Residue frames relative to the residue before (quaternion, step in Angstrom):
aa qw qx qy qz dx dy dz
M 1.0000 0.0000 0.0000 0.0000 0.00 0.00 0.00
A 0.3012 0.7777 -0.4920 0.2496 3.58 1.34 0.10
N 0.3132 0.7117 -0.5722 0.2607 3.57 -0.13 1.19
E 0.3470 -0.7925 0.4665 0.1843 3.58 -0.28 1.32
A 0.6165 0.5531 -0.3240 0.4572 3.59 1.07 -0.83
L 0.6778 0.4861 -0.2784 0.4762 3.54 1.01 -0.84
D 0.5960 0.5599 -0.3360 0.4674 3.55 1.08 -0.78
I 0.6818 0.4795 -0.2912 0.4696 3.54 0.83 -0.98
A 0.6855 0.5098 -0.3008 0.4241 3.51 0.83 -1.02
V 0.6455 0.4892 -0.3191 0.4920 3.67 1.01 -0.82
T 0.6588 0.5158 -0.3292 0.4377 3.64 0.89 -0.83
E 0.6371 0.5203 -0.2999 0.4832 3.58 1.09 -0.74
F 0.6250 0.5284 -0.3045 0.4872 3.58 1.10 -0.97
V 0.6886 0.4888 -0.2976 0.4453 3.62 0.67 -1.00
A 0.6552 0.5138 -0.3056 0.4619 3.54 1.08 -0.90
A 0.5956 0.5296 -0.3532 0.4899 3.68 1.14 -0.77
V 0.6891 0.4757 -0.2971 0.4589 3.71 0.79 -0.90
E 0.6687 0.4835 -0.3103 0.4720 3.49 0.98 -0.67
E 0.5595 0.5357 -0.3841 0.5025 3.67 1.18 -0.52
R 0.6100 0.5571 -0.3360 0.4525 3.58 0.91 -0.88
N 0.6697 0.5190 -0.2873 0.4468 3.51 0.82 -1.24
R 0.6416 0.5417 -0.3189 0.4395 3.64 0.91 -0.99
L 0.6733 0.5322 -0.2535 0.4462 3.47 0.94 -1.14
S 0.6519 0.5339 -0.2819 0.4587 3.52 1.09 -0.98
K 0.6695 0.4734 -0.2895 0.4938 3.55 0.96 -0.89
A 0.6302 0.5007 -0.3514 0.4783 3.57 0.87 -0.66
L 0.6421 0.5261 -0.3326 0.4477 3.68 0.94 -0.83
K 0.6616 0.5246 -0.2883 0.4515 3.52 0.98 -1.09
R 0.6683 0.4957 -0.3222 0.4514 3.57 1.00 -0.84
E 0.6327 0.5326 -0.3206 0.4617 3.52 1.02 -0.78
R 0.6557 0.4998 -0.3097 0.4737 3.63 0.94 -0.92
Q 0.6938 0.5054 -0.2724 0.4348 3.55 0.93 -0.83
S 0.7020 0.4634 -0.2866 0.4587 3.49 1.25 -0.47
V 0.4847 0.6118 -0.4488 0.4351 3.54 1.32 0.15
A 0.4149 -0.6864 0.5450 0.2442 3.55 -0.94 1.18
K 0.3544 -0.7313 0.5571 0.1709 3.43 -0.95 1.16
P 0.5366 -0.6200 0.4431 0.3624 3.62 -1.03 0.66
L 0.3051 -0.7762 0.5290 0.1569 3.57 -0.88 0.98
T 0.7266 0.3655 -0.2228 0.5374 3.57 1.20 -0.20
R 0.5719 -0.5787 0.4549 0.3621 3.58 -1.28 -0.04
D 0.2941 0.7763 -0.4930 0.2606 3.47 1.39 0.25
S 0.4023 -0.7550 0.4631 0.2316 3.58 -0.58 1.03
D 0.5983 0.5734 -0.3267 0.4543 3.55 1.34 -0.67
A 0.6461 0.4991 -0.3147 0.4841 3.56 1.08 -0.84
V 0.6458 0.5207 -0.3268 0.4528 3.62 0.98 -0.75
K 0.6187 0.5394 -0.3062 0.4822 3.57 1.10 -0.84
Q 0.6841 0.4546 -0.3141 0.4762 3.56 0.87 -0.84
Y 0.5922 0.5524 -0.3666 0.4580 3.56 0.99 -0.64
I 0.6791 0.5011 -0.2751 0.4605 3.53 0.83 -0.99
A 0.6296 0.5462 -0.3106 0.4569 3.50 1.03 -0.80
V 0.6413 0.5284 -0.2913 0.4739 3.52 1.05 -0.93
L 0.6435 0.5236 -0.2904 0.4769 3.53 0.95 -0.96
I 0.6484 0.5090 -0.3244 0.4639 3.57 0.90 -0.77
A 0.6522 0.5137 -0.2881 0.4773 3.54 1.05 -0.82
V 0.6029 0.5341 -0.3503 0.4781 3.59 1.04 -0.77
Y 0.6733 0.4624 -0.3168 0.4822 3.72 0.84 -0.91
E 0.6437 0.5380 -0.3275 0.4347 3.60 0.79 -0.93
K 0.6035 0.6100 -0.3188 0.4025 3.64 1.03 -0.81
V 0.7898 0.2763 -0.1192 0.5345 3.55 1.05 -0.88
R 0.4056 0.7569 -0.4567 0.2326 3.58 1.18 -0.23
T 0.7076 0.4835 -0.3021 0.4176 3.58 0.71 -0.94
E 0.6219 0.5181 -0.3019 0.5036 3.51 1.19 -0.79
L 0.6927 0.4808 -0.3208 0.4314 3.53 0.70 -0.92
E 0.5945 0.5543 -0.3435 0.4704 3.62 1.10 -0.82
A 0.6768 0.4975 -0.2884 0.4596 3.56 0.93 -0.92
S 0.6275 0.5475 -0.3147 0.4555 3.53 1.07 -0.77
Y 0.6566 0.4968 -0.2839 0.4914 3.63 0.98 -0.95
A 0.6376 0.5200 -0.3197 0.4700 3.62 1.03 -0.73
N 0.6561 0.5206 -0.2708 0.4745 3.55 1.13 -0.81
I 0.6270 0.5107 -0.3201 0.4935 3.49 1.07 -0.70
A 0.6731 0.5085 -0.3002 0.4453 3.50 0.88 -0.90
S 0.7171 0.4282 -0.2788 0.4739 3.66 0.86 -0.93
S 0.7065 0.4629 -0.2853 0.4530 3.58 0.79 -0.83
G 0.6143 0.5114 -0.3457 0.4915 3.61 1.18 -0.57
A 0.6405 0.5145 -0.3454 0.4536 3.60 1.00 -0.69
A 0.5807 0.5765 -0.3318 0.4694 3.57 1.23 -0.64
V 0.6522 0.5154 -0.3128 0.4595 3.55 0.95 -0.97
I 0.7065 0.4842 -0.2748 0.4369 3.51 0.73 -1.12
E 0.6354 0.5206 -0.3611 0.4414 3.60 1.07 -0.56
L 0.7111 0.4892 -0.2595 0.4333 3.52 1.09 -0.64
T 0.8188 0.1352 -0.0671 0.5539 3.66 1.13 -0.21
D 0.2886 -0.7260 0.6018 0.1657 3.46 -1.30 0.52
N 0.3870 0.7234 -0.4907 0.2935 3.57 1.27 0.13
P 0.3850 -0.7467 0.4819 0.2491 3.63 -0.56 1.06
N 0.6224 0.5435 -0.3703 0.4244 3.64 1.02 -0.41
I 0.6827 0.3667 -0.3067 0.5527 3.53 1.26 -0.15
V 0.6830 0.5352 -0.2929 0.4017 3.59 0.88 -0.97
N 0.6761 0.5292 -0.2913 0.4218 3.56 0.93 -0.90
P 0.7023 0.4140 -0.2965 0.4974 3.64 0.80 -0.87
T 0.6062 0.5648 -0.3496 0.4374 3.57 1.12 -0.62
Q 0.6630 0.4885 -0.3014 0.4805 3.55 0.88 -0.92
A 0.6512 0.5022 -0.3325 0.4617 3.61 0.88 -1.03
L 0.6405 0.4904 -0.3566 0.4713 3.71 0.84 -0.71
M 0.6098 0.5355 -0.3461 0.4707 3.65 0.91 -0.78
D 0.6713 0.5109 -0.2834 0.4562 3.57 0.85 -1.03
D 0.6488 0.5257 -0.3004 0.4610 3.49 0.92 -1.00
A 0.6166 0.5444 -0.3299 0.4633 3.66 1.01 -0.88
V 0.6719 0.4957 -0.3050 0.4580 3.56 0.90 -0.97
A 0.6022 0.5590 -0.3312 0.4640 3.62 0.93 -1.02
E 0.7303 0.4625 -0.2445 0.4393 3.51 0.67 -1.27
R 0.5908 0.5382 -0.3650 0.4775 3.69 1.03 -0.55
V 0.6712 0.4746 -0.3118 0.4764 3.57 0.89 -0.91
E 0.6490 0.5283 -0.3105 0.4508 3.65 0.92 -0.83
S 0.6623 0.5067 -0.2990 0.4639 3.54 0.99 -0.93
N 0.6253 0.5186 -0.3271 0.4827 3.61 1.05 -0.73
K 0.6725 0.4996 -0.3115 0.4483 3.55 0.89 -0.92
M 0.5901 0.5999 -0.3186 0.4363 3.59 1.18 -0.76
Q 0.6812 0.4954 -0.2408 0.4823 3.34 0.92 -1.18
T 0.6506 0.5021 -0.3244 0.4684 3.61 0.87 -0.88
R 0.6713 0.4969 -0.3173 0.4493 3.61 0.86 -0.87
L 0.6623 0.5184 -0.3294 0.4291 3.50 0.94 -0.78
Q 0.6678 0.4925 -0.3271 0.4523 3.53 1.07 -0.85
R 0.6175 0.5179 -0.3588 0.4710 3.60 1.06 -0.62
L 0.6649 0.5051 -0.3310 0.4396 3.64 0.83 -0.82
E 0.6129 0.5624 -0.3643 0.4187 3.49 0.99 -0.83
G 0.7119 0.4575 -0.2620 0.4640 3.60 0.88 -0.79
T 0.7026 0.4950 -0.2999 0.4139 3.63 1.07 -0.45
G 0.3881 -0.7130 0.4905 0.3168 3.62 1.23 -0.43
A 0.1885 0.8084 -0.5280 0.1792 3.53 1.12 0.76
G 0.4447 -0.6940 0.5136 0.2386 3.55 -1.25 0.65
R 0.7535 -0.4020 0.2682 0.4458 3.62 -1.25 0.12
L 0.6753 0.5142 -0.2978 0.4369 3.49 0.86 -0.83
V 0.6392 0.5115 -0.2887 0.4963 3.54 0.97 -0.91
L 0.6377 0.5341 -0.3097 0.4606 3.55 0.97 -0.90
F 0.6631 0.4910 -0.2966 0.4809 3.55 0.80 -1.11
L 0.7036 0.4817 -0.2836 0.4387 3.60 0.59 -1.01
S 0.6128 0.5366 -0.3355 0.4732 3.68 1.11 -0.72
L 0.7864 0.3638 -0.1814 0.4651 3.57 0.81 -0.84
L 0.4590 0.7263 -0.4189 0.2940 3.60 1.22 -0.30
P 0.6430 0.5137 -0.3529 0.4451 3.72 0.85 -0.87
T 0.6806 0.4875 -0.3148 0.4472 3.59 0.80 -0.90
L 0.6768 0.4953 -0.3037 0.4520 3.49 0.94 -0.93
L 0.6174 0.5560 -0.3200 0.4553 3.64 1.07 -0.74
R 0.6977 0.4538 -0.2805 0.4783 3.61 1.06 -0.70
A 0.6022 0.5952 -0.3700 0.3823 3.60 1.08 -0.66
L 0.6796 0.5219 -0.3503 0.3782 3.66 0.64 -0.72
P 0.6727 0.4462 -0.3056 0.5049 3.66 0.84 -0.86
R 0.6191 0.5190 -0.3607 0.4662 3.65 0.99 -0.70
E 0.6510 0.5185 -0.3192 0.4534 3.57 0.85 -0.79
Q 0.6449 0.5064 -0.3075 0.4828 3.53 0.99 -0.82
Q 0.6588 0.5155 -0.3015 0.4576 3.59 1.04 -0.85
I 0.6097 0.5532 -0.3458 0.4503 3.53 1.06 -0.80
Q 0.6777 0.4877 -0.3053 0.4579 3.57 0.84 -1.04
K 0.6569 0.5160 -0.3212 0.4462 3.61 0.94 -0.82
N 0.6736 0.4907 -0.2934 0.4684 3.53 0.87 -0.80
L 0.6314 0.5310 -0.3170 0.4679 3.51 1.05 -0.77
T 0.6544 0.4962 -0.2940 0.4889 3.51 0.98 -0.99
D 0.6276 0.5230 -0.3460 0.4614 3.70 0.85 -0.84
L 0.7046 0.4757 -0.2803 0.4457 3.61 0.73 -0.94
T 0.7028 0.4663 -0.2826 0.4569 3.49 0.78 -0.98
S 0.6133 0.5433 -0.3448 0.4580 3.64 0.98 -0.92
Y 0.7070 0.4811 -0.2835 0.4339 3.55 0.60 -1.17
Y 0.6960 0.4955 -0.2881 0.4326 3.55 0.87 -0.98
L 0.6479 0.5084 -0.3082 0.4762 3.55 1.05 -0.85
L 0.6958 0.4572 -0.3320 0.4434 3.56 0.88 -0.65
E 0.5999 0.5323 -0.3452 0.4874 3.57 1.14 -0.60
M 0.6335 0.5351 -0.3119 0.4638 3.59 0.97 -0.76
M 0.6275 0.5183 -0.3014 0.4967 3.57 1.09 -0.86
D 0.6564 0.5165 -0.3282 0.4413 3.56 0.85 -0.88
D 0.6340 0.5453 -0.3017 0.4578 3.51 1.05 -0.87
D 0.7000 0.4819 -0.2612 0.4577 3.56 0.90 -1.09
T 0.7650 0.3773 -0.2261 0.4705 3.59 1.01 -0.66
G 0.5196 -0.6548 0.3875 0.3887 3.50 1.30 -0.04
G 0.4130 0.7173 -0.4570 0.3256 3.52 1.31 0.20
G 0.2471 0.7748 -0.5642 0.1421 3.50 -1.08 -0.78
N 0.7418 -0.4225 0.3258 0.4062 3.57 -1.28 -0.58
D 0.4519 0.6951 -0.4692 0.3040 3.62 1.08 0.43
G 0.5821 -0.6321 0.3355 0.3861 3.66 1.23 0.18
N 0.5214 0.6198 -0.4428 0.3847 3.67 1.26 0.24
């Protein structure tokens, strides 16, 4: 499998996914650090929503760049190989990035709408619940596909470096 162009493309793709992971963790930490309103006071809920919007806006540009990097570097990987052990997790990660971008945009749009309506805590929770419920399984799938790709690729690179492989040695 000694293919320098593929090595570079896979390395860049993994770096793009890892950057997305870093940003996702930072966003989650920021979201969790926001004090939730303890009362039904609509002003407290509005303030909470405004802070959530600010949290998303803070990382939006970087997240958009990471999604674009995942798309371009993933396309480069797929262009260089037809090996399903590389192509399948790469395509799945690209698809997850697209789905996450759509969900992130929906979340921000919902928050902006709710901010203007004076929604209560229950309405806020119910409005965001579908997005939150899809996020956890997608995050797990991203980690699985990234592990599958990197494990396979590293093992193949080791086989190439040691002269191993499928020759029976």
